[in-house]
VOPAGU-2260 file (C-alpha; in pm, 1 decimal, decimal comma):
REM VOPAGU-2260
SITE   aa  ch    i         X         Y         Z
SITE  MET   A    0   -3047,9    3168,4    1307,2
SITE  ALA   A    1   -2911,6    3332,8     994,8
SITE  LEU   A    2   -3019,1    3689,1     937,9
SITE  SER   A    3   -3127,4    3607,2     578,2
SITE  ILE   A    4   -3143,9    3301,6     355,5
SITE  VAL   A    5   -2796,1    3159,6     302,7
SITE  THR   A    6   -2726,1    2902,8      32,8
SITE  THR   A    7   -2423,1    2707,8     -74,9
SITE  HIS   A    8   -2417,3    2934,9    -379,9
SITE  THR   A    9   -2394,4    3237,1    -145,4
SITE  ILE   A   10   -2098,3    3084,2      36,9
SITE  THR   A   11   -1906,5    2977,2    -272,4
SITE  ALA   A   12   -1959,5    3316,0    -436,2
SITE  ASP   A   13   -1865,1    3519,3    -128,5
SITE  PHE   A   14   -1551,4    3316,1     -50,5
SITE  SER   A   15   -1450,3    3211,2    -406,2
SITE  LEU   A   16   -1490,0    2840,8    -331,9
SITE  GLU   A   17   -1611,4    2540,4    -530,4
SITE  ALA   A   18   -1903,3    2313,8    -438,7
SITE  VAL   A   19   -1955,1    1948,9    -529,2
SITE  GLY   A   20   -2319,5    1843,8    -529,2
SITE  GLU   A   21   -2642,3    2033,1    -559,3
SITE  HIS   A   22   -2683,9    2384,1    -422,8
SITE  ARG   A   23   -2908,6    2405,3    -117,1
SITE  GLU   A   24   -3012,9    2636,8     163,4
SITE  VAL   A   25   -2824,2    2644,1     492,4
SITE  HIS   A   26   -3055,2    2599,1     789,6
SITE  GLY   A   27   -2803,2    2600,2    1074,6
SITE  LEU   A   28   -2465,4    2488,5    1206,9
SITE  ALA   A   29   -2358,7    2153,3    1354,2
SITE  PRO   A   30   -2051,8    1950,7    1452,3
SITE  ILE   A   31   -1966,0    1683,0    1197,5
SITE  GLY   A   32   -2094,8    1407,6    1427,5
SITE  GLU   A   33   -2433,0    1577,6    1473,8
SITE  ALA   A   34   -2497,4    1710,4    1125,0
SITE  GLN   A   35   -2851,5    1701,1     987,8
SITE  LYS   A   36   -3009,9    1789,1     655,0
SITE  ASN   A   37   -2904,7    2135,0     532,8
SITE  THR   A   38   -2680,5    2203,0     833,8
SITE  LEU   A   39   -2333,9    2345,9     769,8
SITE  THR   A   40   -2034,6    2161,6     916,7
SITE  PHE   A   41   -1669,0    2086,8     837,4
SITE  VAL   A   42   -1407,5    1812,8     845,8
SITE  GLY   A   43   -1031,3    1861,8     821,2
SITE  ASP   A   44    -907,5    1502,2     825,4
SITE  ILE   A   45   -1123,5    1299,1     588,9
SITE  GLU   A   46    -940,9     977,2     674,9
SITE  LYS   A   47    -990,1    1007,8    1049,1
SITE  TYR   A   48   -1346,6    1135,3    1015,7
SITE  GLY   A   49   -1440,4     952,2     697,2
SITE  GLU   A   50   -1729,2     762,2     856,3
SITE  ALA   A   51   -1873,5    1079,1    1010,9
SITE  LEU   A   52   -1838,2    1257,5     675,1
SITE  GLU   A   53   -2024,7     981,7     493,5
SITE  THR   A   54   -2303,4     985,5     751,3
SITE  ALA   A   55   -2334,1    1363,5     728,2
SITE  LEU   A   56   -2361,5    1350,5     350,8
SITE  GLN   A   57   -2620,3    1072,3     363,4
SITE  VAL   A   58   -2854,1    1292,3     568,5
SITE  GLY   A   59   -2803,0    1590,8     338,1
SITE  ALA   A   60   -2552,6    1806,1     529,3
SITE  ILE   A   61   -2328,6    2070,6     375,1
SITE  VAL   A   62   -1964,2    1998,7     458,2
SITE  PHE   A   63   -1646,6    2202,7     415,8
SITE  VAL   A   64   -1374,2    1954,6     315,1
SITE  PRO   A   65   -1005,6    1991,8     217,2
SITE  ALA   A   66    -946,1    2112,4    -136,6
SITE  GLY   A   67    -690,9    1940,6    -358,5
SITE  GLN   A   68    -845,2    1594,6    -336,8
SITE  ALA   A   69   -1074,6    1405,4    -572,8
SITE  TYR   A   70   -1434,5    1372,7    -456,2
SITE  SER   A   71   -1725,3    1188,8    -613,9
SITE  THR   A   72   -2046,5    1386,2    -644,2
SITE  PRO   A   73   -2245,6    1286,0    -335,6
SITE  SER   A   74   -2590,5    1133,8    -384,7
SITE  ALA   A   75   -2708,2    1356,1     -98,5
SITE  GLY   A   76   -2546,1    1647,4      78,8
SITE  THR   A   77   -2299,0    1897,4     -62,2
SITE  LEU   A   78   -1923,5    1937,8     -35,2
SITE  ILE   A   79   -1755,7    2279,4     -29,0
SITE  LEU   A   80   -1385,1    2262,0    -107,7
SITE  ALA   A   81   -1160,7    2484,3     103,6
SITE  ALA   A   82    -787,4    2505,8     170,3
SITE  ASN   A   83    -861,6    2519,2     544,4
SITE  PRO   A   84   -1210,5    2378,4     616,5
SITE  ARG   A   85   -1210,1    2486,3     981,5
SITE  ALA   A   86   -1118,1    2843,9     893,1
SITE  ALA   A   87   -1374,1    2851,2     611,5
SITE  PHE   A   88   -1645,2    2724,9     846,6
SITE  ALA   A   89   -1550,2    2988,0    1104,1
SITE  GLN   A   90   -1557,4    3269,5     847,5
SITE  ALA   A   91   -1895,1    3157,8     714,5
SITE  SER   A   92   -2032,9    3129,6    1068,0
SITE  ALA   A   93   -1909,1    3479,6    1149,0
SITE  ARG   A   94   -2051,3    3632,8     832,8
SITE  TYR   A   95   -2393,4    3469,9     825,8
SITE  PHE   A   96   -2481,2    3349,6    1175,1
SITE  THR   A   97   -2316,3    3576,8    1433,4
SITE  PRO   A   98   -2558,4    3839,5    1568,9
SITE  PRO   A   99   -2453,4    4192,7    1476,4
SITE  VAL   A  100   -2310,4    4420,5    1741,9
SITE  LEU   A  101   -2546,8    4709,0    1811,3
SITE  ALA   A  102   -2373,7    5044,7    1834,5
SITE  GLY   A  103   -2429,4    5263,5    2136,9
SITE  VAL   A  104   -2346,5    5310,6    2504,2
SITE  ALA   A  105   -2545,5    5121,8    2768,4
SITE  GLU   A  106   -2739,7    5335,0    3016,3
SITE  THR   A  107   -2546,8    5191,0    3309,9
SITE  ALA   A  108   -2204,4    5260,8    3156,6
SITE  ARG   A  109   -2003,0    5559,9    3281,3
SITE  VAL   A  110   -1803,6    5738,2    3013,0
SITE  HIS   A  111   -1596,1    6041,8    3108,3
SITE  PRO   A  112   -1687,5    6355,9    2910,8
SITE  THR   A  113   -1333,8    6376,9    2767,1
SITE  ALA   A  114   -1340,4    6020,6    2633,4
SITE  PHE   A  115   -1422,2    5957,6    2267,0
SITE  ILE   A  116   -1641,2    5664,9    2166,3
SITE  ASP   A  117   -1684,8    5620,3    1792,9
SITE  PRO   A  118   -2056,4    5627,0    1704,6
SITE  SER   A  119   -2028,0    5278,2    1553,5
SITE  ALA   A  120   -1876,9    5126,7    1871,1
SITE  SER   A  121   -2064,9    4940,5    2144,5
SITE  VAL   A  122   -2016,8    4988,5    2520,4
SITE  GLY   A  123   -2181,6    4739,6    2756,0
SITE  GLU   A  124   -2352,3    4753,1    3092,2
SITE  PHE   A  125   -2165,8    4895,5    3394,8
SITE  THR   A  126   -1849,4    4958,7    3196,8
SITE  VAL   A  127   -1629,3    5253,8    3305,3
SITE  ILE   A  128   -1428,7    5452,3    3052,3
SITE  ARG   A  129   -1201,1    5715,8    3203,6
SITE  GLU   A  130   -1051,8    6047,3    3093,7
SITE  ASN   A  131    -926,6    6090,6    2737,6
SITE  ALA   A  132    -976,7    5726,0    2643,9
SITE  VAL   A  133   -1054,5    5649,7    2277,9
SITE  VAL   A  134   -1262,2    5359,2    2143,2
SITE  GLY   A  135   -1238,8    5311,8    1768,2
SITE  ALA   A  136   -1490,1    5236,2    1497,2
SITE  GLY   A  137   -1682,0    4910,6    1524,1
SITE  SER   A  138   -1520,7    4807,1    1851,6
SITE  GLU   A  139   -1717,9    4622,8    2116,7
SITE  ILE   A  140   -1654,4    4687,6    2485,1
SITE  ARG   A  141   -1864,8    4440,9    2680,7
SITE  ASP   A  142   -1997,7    4452,5    3038,4
SITE  HIS   A  143   -1813,8    4557,1    3357,3
SITE  VAL   A  144   -1499,0    4656,5    3169,2
SITE  VAL   A  145   -1263,9    4927,3    3303,8
SITE  ILE   A  146   -1078,1    5136,7    3045,3
SITE  GLY   A  147    -821,8    5361,4    3212,2
SITE  ARG   A  148    -707,2    5714,1    3142,7
SITE  ASN   A  149    -564,4    5785,3    2796,8
SITE  VAL   A  150    -613,9    5428,4    2674,5
SITE  THR   A  151    -653,4    5400,3    2297,4
SITE  ILE   A  152    -846,3    5109,7    2148,9
SITE  GLY   A  153    -838,6    5073,0    1771,9
SITE  ASP   A  154   -1105,4    4974,2    1524,0
SITE  SER   A  155   -1301,9    4646,9    1530,0
SITE  ALA   A  156   -1156,8    4539,4    1865,4
SITE  LEU   A  157   -1334,7    4320,0    2118,9
SITE  ILE   A  158   -1283,4    4374,8    2491,9
SITE  LYS   A  159   -1469,5    4103,6    2680,9
SITE  SER   A  160   -1644,5    4137,8    3015,0
SITE  HIS   A  161   -1452,9    4225,9    3333,1
SITE  ALA   A  162   -1128,9    4309,9    3151,4
SITE  VAL   A  163    -922,4    4594,4    3303,4
SITE  ILE   A  164    -704,9    4796,2    3068,8
SITE  GLY   A  165    -472,9    5079,8    3160,9
SITE  GLU   A  166    -458,3    5073,9    3540,3
SITE  GLU   A  167    -118,1    5087,7    3710,6
SITE  GLY   A  168     138,9    4816,0    3670,0
SITE  PHE   A  169     324,1    4671,2    3967,4
SITE  GLY   A  170     639,6    4880,2    3982,3
SITE  ILE   A  171     773,5    4928,1    4336,5
SITE  GLU   A  172    1076,8    5112,2    4475,4
SITE  LYS   A  173    1206,6    5198,1    4825,3
SITE  ASP   A  174    1200,5    5547,7    4968,6
SITE  SER   A  175    1476,4    5694,0    5187,0
SITE  ALA   A  176    1320,7    5529,8    5493,2
SITE  GLY   A  177    1321,0    5187,1    5327,5
SITE  ASN   A  178     947,1    5175,7    5274,0
SITE  ASN   A  179     785,5    5050,2    4955,9
SITE  PHE   A  180     626,5    5306,7    4726,9
SITE  ARG   A  181     457,8    5270,7    4390,5
SITE  ILE   A  182     626,2    5410,1    4079,0
SITE  PRO   A  183     374,0    5617,9    3881,7
SITE  HIS   A  184     256,2    5449,8    3562,1
SITE  LEU   A  185     159,2    5729,7    3326,6
SITE  GLY   A  186     212,1    5573,9    2982,8
SITE  SER   A  187    -131,8    5408,8    2952,9
SITE  VAL   A  188    -210,8    5141,5    2688,9
SITE  LYS   A  189    -244,6    5146,4    2310,7
SITE  ILE   A  190    -443,2    4864,5    2150,0
SITE  GLY   A  191    -448,9    4816,6    1773,3
SITE  ASN   A  192    -715,8    4714,2    1525,6
SITE  HIS   A  193    -895,5    4376,5    1532,0
SITE  VAL   A  194    -750,3    4294,1    1874,9
SITE  GLU   A  195    -934,2    4077,3    2128,3
SITE  VAL   A  196    -886,1    4094,6    2506,2
SITE  GLY   A  197   -1048,8    3820,7    2712,9
SITE  CYS   A  198   -1264,2    3815,1    3024,2
SITE  PHE   A  199   -1088,4    3899,6    3351,9
SITE  THR   A  200    -770,0    3989,1    3163,8
SITE  THR   A  201    -550,6    4280,6    3273,3
SITE  VAL   A  202    -333,6    4494,3    3048,7
SITE  CYS   A  203    -131,1    4732,5    3265,6
SITE  SER   A  204     -34,0    5090,5    3189,7
SITE  GLY   A  205     318,4    5159,6    3076,7
SITE  THR   A  206     542,9    5353,1    3309,6
SITE  ILE   A  207     629,7    5635,3    3068,1
SITE  ALA   A  208     551,9    5503,8    2718,5
SITE  PRO   A  209     238,4    5294,1    2655,9
SITE  THR   A  210     203,2    4920,8    2680,4
SITE  THR   A  211     110,0    4819,7    2324,2
SITE  ILE   A  212     -94,6    4541,0    2166,7
SITE  GLY   A  213     -52,6    4508,5    1789,9
SITE  ASP   A  214    -313,9    4455,9    1521,9
SITE  TYR   A  215    -493,8    4119,6    1507,3
SITE  SER   A  216    -344,5    3998,7    1834,6
SITE  LYS   A  217    -575,9    3779,1    2040,8
SITE  ILE   A  218    -556,1    3754,7    2420,7
SITE  ASP   A  219    -754,3    3483,8    2599,8
SITE  ASP   A  220    -936,3    3499,5    2935,2
SITE  HIS   A  221    -752,3    3534,3    3270,9
SITE  VAL   A  222    -428,4    3666,4    3119,3
SITE  HIS   A  223    -197,9    3926,4    3276,0
SITE  ILE   A  224       2,2    4163,6    3053,9
SITE  SER   A  225     234,4    4376,2    3266,0
SITE  HIS   A  226     355,2    4734,1    3222,0
SITE  ASN   A  227     578,2    4835,2    2930,0
SITE  CYS   A  228     512,0    4517,8    2730,4
SITE  ARG   A  229     498,4    4526,0    2352,7
SITE  LEU   A  230     293,1    4267,5    2171,3
SITE  GLU   A  231     334,3    4299,1    1796,5
SITE  ARG   A  232     106,8    4176,4    1516,3
SITE  ASN   A  233     -93,2    3848,9    1524,2
SITE  VAL   A  234      27,8    3741,9    1869,0
SITE  ILE   A  235    -181,8    3477,4    2047,9
SITE  VAL   A  236    -180,7    3458,8    2428,3
SITE  THR   A  237    -391,1    3176,6    2572,1
SITE  ALA   A  238    -565,0    3139,4    2907,2
SITE  CYS   A  239    -388,0    3218,3    3233,9
SITE  ALA   A  240     -55,7    3319,2    3076,7
SITE  GLU   A  241     152,1    3578,1    3265,9
SITE  VAL   A  242     370,1    3825,3    3077,7
SITE  SER   A  243     601,3    4024,0    3304,5
SITE  GLY   A  244     712,8    4382,6    3258,4
SITE  SER   A  245     895,1    4507,6    2948,1
SITE  VAL   A  246     854,9    4180,5    2756,0
SITE  ILE   A  247     846,4    4195,7    2376,3
SITE  LEU   A  248     642,6    3940,1    2182,0
SITE  GLU   A  249     719,7    3973,6    1813,4
SITE  ASP   A  250     480,6    3893,2    1527,0
SITE  ASP   A  251     303,0    3554,8    1536,9
SITE  VAL   A  252     427,9    3449,8    1881,0
SITE  TRP   A  253     207,0    3191,7    2054,7
SITE  LEU   A  254     193,0    3156,8    2435,7
SITE  GLY   A  255      41,2    2836,4    2572,7
SITE  PRO   A  256    -194,8    2815,7    2872,4
SITE  ASN   A  257     -39,5    2896,3    3210,8
SITE  SER   A  258     294,1    2993,6    3058,4
SITE  SER   A  259     503,7    3265,5    3225,2
SITE  ILE   A  260     771,1    3504,4    3100,4
SITE  ILE   A  261    1022,4    3681,4    3321,9
SITE  GLN   A  262    1061,5    4056,1    3279,2
SITE  GLY   A  263    1262,7    4210,8    3001,0
SITE  VAL   A  264    1296,8    3918,4    2759,8
SITE  THR   A  265    1201,3    3898,3    2392,5
SITE  LEU   A  266    1028,5    3615,3    2210,5
SITE  GLY   A  267    1124,2    3628,2    1844,4
SITE  ARG   A  268     885,1    3615,6    1553,8
SITE  GLY   A  269     685,6    3293,0    1538,6
SITE  ALA   A  270     821,5    3154,7    1866,3
SITE  LEU   A  271     600,0    2921,7    2069,1
SITE  LEU   A  272     602,6    2881,7    2448,4
SITE  GLY   A  273     424,1    2562,2    2550,7
SITE  ILE   A  274     165,0    2493,3    2818,7
SITE  GLY   A  275     294,7    2579,4    3164,8
SITE  ALA   A  276     638,2    2673,8    3031,8
SITE  VAL   A  277     850,8    2939,8    3203,8
SITE  ALA   A  278    1073,8    3158,7    2987,1
SITE  LEU   A  279    1371,9    3293,8    3181,6
SITE  LYS   A  280    1571,2    3396,5    2873,1
SITE  SER   A  281    1490,0    3541,0    2533,9
SITE  ILE   A  282    1374,3    3299,1    2265,8
SITE  ASP   A  283    1488,7    3321,7    1905,4
SITE  GLU   A  284    1264,2    3344,7    1599,5
SITE  GLY   A  285    1062,5    3030,1    1534,2
SITE  GLU   A  286    1183,9    2841,4    1841,2
SITE  VAL   A  287     956,4    2612,4    2042,6
SITE  ARG   A  288    1019,1    2602,1    2418,0
SITE  VAL   A  289     852,1    2381,4    2680,8
SITE  GLY   A  290     898,7    2308,4    3050,1
SITE  ASN   A  291    1027,2    2493,1    3356,7
SITE  PRO   A  292    1271,8    2640,3    3283,8
SITE  ALA   A  293    1175,5    2636,4    2916,5
SITE  ARG   A  294    1389,4    2408,5    2698,5
SITE  GLN   A  295    1413,4    2407,2    2322,0
SITE  LEU   A  296    1227,2    2174,7    2084,6
SITE  PRO   A  297    1248,6    2177,4    1701,2
SITE  SER   A  298    1141,3    2513,1    1557,5
SITE  ARG   A  299     787,2    2569,7    1437,5
SITE  SER   A  300     915,1    2610,7    1080,0
SITE  ALA   A  301    1070,8    2262,8    1097,5
SITE  GLN   A  302     750,3    2090,4    1208,5
């Protein structure tokens, strides 16, 4: 439930949007096909979902719809015009309906005395935060997370349950007797502001310099980010992707589910690697690659 009374006037004022129809209270959220009176929903394609939109309006729903089109004033229900209805719905849901994160450290968490946790941050049950780690303002570290030595997490980040950040990467050499030994990984991890790291995801320590995750990057569940990687701003990495050592993902790169990247390559700004694709070579800015090995499709800018 909303924390206080939310109306269509509240939404249009807060997000500088226009409404068509009478102003009304918002009593909850619903998919377009299940909308009821005074529930908030959205539709992006009014041709494909025209029948569902009409039904939602008939019962008195409040619907985000694409701006830039002519709409008749509905006899029931209310339209809110937005450039991106899905994004507008998500922002409204986050502002008015998402429970606030309560600051503090759970009793079962173990935080090393040299670690710094901002007073406005939240640390969940059974989480372990090791020496000299830093958790920034407003960040949420959920349950059973491991934050390694010297890891820095910026402001307003979300680290979901069972993530492991800053333990050693898999760097192996041979000693003089031909036996495998582990190369020390002392660089740790630096995570920026507004970053998300999913459940059961690993972000490995850099060897000498830190592995870095740039501001607003979002990493899904069950992802592996190897040592010495550099993810820049607004990168999206979806479920089960594997990013090998020393890979660079420039701004706005998108990795599809189950994709893999061999060590040492760079994906240029805005590049997209499709579902299950395997990148064996660097990918230029804006390119779209699919398959194994990844082959080029028309660039994202051309689509």
